[in-house]
C-alpha positions, 0 to 999 in steps of 0.5 A: 736341251734348254740351249736348243729350245731357247735357239729355237725360240730365238728363230721363231720370234725372228721368223715372226718379226721378218713375216710381220715386216714383210706382209705389214703392208698388205695388213694395212691394205686389208684395214682400208679395204674393211673401212671402205667396205663398210663405209660404202654400205651408207653411200648412195647412187643418185639418179635424177629426172630433172628439168634438163634431163637425167643426171647422176650423183652421190650421197650418204646416210647420216640418220638411220631414219633415212636422212641423207646429205648430197649436194644441191647441184645434184638435185638441182632442177629435180622432178624426182630422184632415186637412191640406190645402195651397194646391195641394190636397194633403191629408195625414192627421195621424198624431199629436202628439209635444207639446202645452202647453195654456198656451201653446196649441202643438201639435206634430203629424205628417203622413204626407207627407215633403219638404214646404214648411217655414216659418222660425220668426223668432229675433228678437222682433218690435218695436212697430208692426211690420207683421204678416200672419195667414195661415189659414182664418178661418171656413173660408175657405182661405188668407186673408191680413190685415194689421195691425201688432204692438200690444204684447208681453204675458206670459201671466198678463197674459191670465188664465186658466192661460196662460204664456209670451210673446204677441204682441198684433196689430190684424190681423183674426182669426176662428175658423179663423185659429187655428193659422195663422202670423203672419209678418213682412215676410220671411215669418218666423213671429214668432207663432201666431194663437190668439185668445186674447183679444178685450178690448173691440175686436174687433181686440184679438188675440193670438198666442204668440210664435215664441220659445215656438214654437221651444222647444215644437218643441225639446222635442217632440224628446223624445217618441215619436209618440202617436195623435189618439185616445190624446192630445190627443183626450182633451181637450175644450177651448173656442176662447178669445176672438176675434170679440167678447165673450161675449153670454151666460155658459154657465148650469150645467146640474144633473147631475139634469136631464142624468141624467133626460134620458139615461134617457129616451133610454135608454128610447126607444133602439129608436125613436130608432135606427130614426130614425137608420136612417130618416135613413141612408136618406133621406140616401143617397137624397138624395146619389144624387138630387143627383148626377143633378142638372143644371146650370144651373137652368131658368126663369133662377132665380137660386138655388143649387139648386132642387128641382122635385117632379113633381105627377104621381109626386112625384118630386124633381129637383135643378138647380144654378146652376153646376157648382161649385154642384153639385159643392160640395153633392153633396160635402156631401150624400155627407159627410152620408150617410156619417156616418149610415151610420157612426152606424147600424153602430155602434148594437147591437140592445139598448142599451148605454153606448156605443151610447147615447152614439153615439146621442145624439151625433145624435138624441134627444127632441124639443126643447121650446123653449118650456119653460124647463130642458128638454132635446132634440136641435136637428136642422136648425138653421141658422146665421144669424150667429156673433158669436164663438167660443160665441155665434151667432143661429141659425134653428129651426123658423123662430124665431131663437135665441141658441145657445151652442156649444163652438166656432163654428169652421167655421159660417158664415151659412146652413150647417147646425149639426150635431144637438146636444143642447141645454138651454132656459136661458130668455129674456134681453134681449140687445144684438145687434151692429148691432141693438137690444136684443131678448128671445131664448130662450137655448139652451145645448149640451151638451158631451160630457163632460157626456152621458158623465158622465150615461151612464157615471158618474163612472168612465167610463174603466175606467183612472181607476177601477182600482188605483193603481200606481208604475212606472218610466219606460219606452217603451210601444208602442201600434200604430205609436205610442209613448211614454215614460211610467210607468203610474199606474192599471191598470183593466179596460180601460185603462191611465193613462200619466203622461208625462215632462212630468207629463201623463197619457193613457189607452191601451186595453189591446187596442193595447198591444204584447205586451211591454207586457202582460207588463210589466203582469202583473209589476206588484204 
């Protein structure tokens, strides 16, 4: 009996060892799954309404009081932004404390409290260490991709004006990952995705190091909160790298050509503004029809959305494949209707510079794609394939074009491209990934800064053409936001403040406190 018991114990132990060896990979995988699930509680998808349209990015909470870290280029140009967690809860981004373009780090504040934070590592990663990228690539929320740390690089090795230490990884990154955390096996942040460079490989990506992130968080505590429009919203940055080398170099567009187009739109202000009013009415009508749409589609049609038109009274009816499809399409229609209503309400009856700029972001003269050097407004363009952060094949008037955009974040196959003013750069032979070389017409989207310069002139901000002054550092208050800075220029409508770090920001006189106005009155 003792011997049989001994054999039974031996076989039980052997079975346990075999079981562990077979399923150890699943146990490790489960551990990683747990780490990702826990870490994602602190990750946010950032939706930005900016000067150049809407965009998406990522970020992560580092203090339970709602302090988050993201990239500068995610919030650059932002007029307002919202952060959404994996559980669906959303919070407004109130403003920023600190941003550093050279390291692409921005420290911002949510209007929430008692939020789940993630720990930023104090230890530098080692080459070969496993890394997981969390974020919202191409707007697909809360995605995780795995890879390894390939190398550690200094900013100057990446070119441009970059500083700090950068972590090179081979994990797959796409626009929208920007600002998301790169975590180690313990769920600690070792870097932040920035898409800083791609080299010659789609798996050559970079993140700014945890050491730089911790340093930026520390520096941010020396500053007061400043609103998005008055701070990072003044910037206009392109999203760098990520997703493939540039297929075309953005050509320069002469000031004279843009000025001529602006003047033509100024002359046609009334008919163009009427077009906006008509589009707003049509968008509102379509939204209401969609909201009354039915599920499922009739006749076993497989398309997501089907529109049937009555031959008797021309009445349209919408049918949706599923309730989820209907919810998605109705939400998009409602957003488009709201945006056009907002634009319509901003337009004055007679042309002025502010109204003209607002109008030209949504409408303009007809785009003649067959005339090289012409400019027009591209509306109803459809994304076919975004190849990297700037280049995309789009469908316009049933023809494919290669379009340069300031950023392709948030745009995926089949999505509608927001109205944009484009320049016809001519025809080039390019090598399309996965396709043979082909000749295509190249379209280049104009930047807001180019339109502003043509509309408002070089002195588009009154504060920048005002008198220079020399003052002391003090706390300035604009609404509920404040910043420690000194005034360096005073204009008719704005002042230019220089912060402790040497960066400047323009603040409208209308939102300054009474004590600030009194201080300005006392300056020589």
